[in-house]
N, C-alpha and C positions, 0 to 999 in steps of 0.2 A: 709457935715453935714447929719445926718440921717433924714429920712422923715417918718412921721407916716401917714399911709393910713387907713382911716376908711370907711368901706363898710357895706351896709345892704345886706347880701346874699339873702334875700327874694326878693330884687328888681332886681336880676340878673337872666336872663332866662337860662334854661338848653340848652346846645348845644350838637352836636354830631360830632365825627370825621369822615369825608368822608362817611356820610350816614351809618356808622357802628352802627347797632342797639344793639350791645353788650356793648357799652360804652356811657355814657352821662356825661357831666361835666359843672361846673360853674367856669369860670376863674376869680378868685378873684383879682389877681394882673394885669389882663388885659395886659399881655405881656409887662410889663415895662422893659426897658433896664436895664441890670445888676442887676436884682432883681430875686431871685429864684421864679419859678412858684409856686403859691399857688392856689390850685383848690380843689373843691369838685368833686370827681369822683365816679361814680357808674359803677362797672363792672358786667356783667352778670355772673351767676355761671359757673365756669370752664374756664373763659376767661383768656388768657395769652397774654402779649405784646411781640412783636418781639424784639430782641436785638437792641438797639439804644443808642444814646448818646445825651447829651445836653451841650451847652457851659457853662451853670451855673448849679449847682447841683439841685437836687429835694429832697423833703421831703415828705414821705407818713405817714399818720396817719390812721390806720385801725380802723374803728368804729364797724364793724360787721364782 
């Protein structure tokens, strides 16, 4: 059965990957098993990610 998750993104603190100051994120799905990662992510201008893969797909929504 599907599950509905309700979050207040304002209550979730920003985090960083491995002290990388070019990316900060808010993990909205909090690494739930078998659930695609839903995050707010801010990249520094010109930042690129290295090639990588995930067990479950990702979805990006670009706002700016």
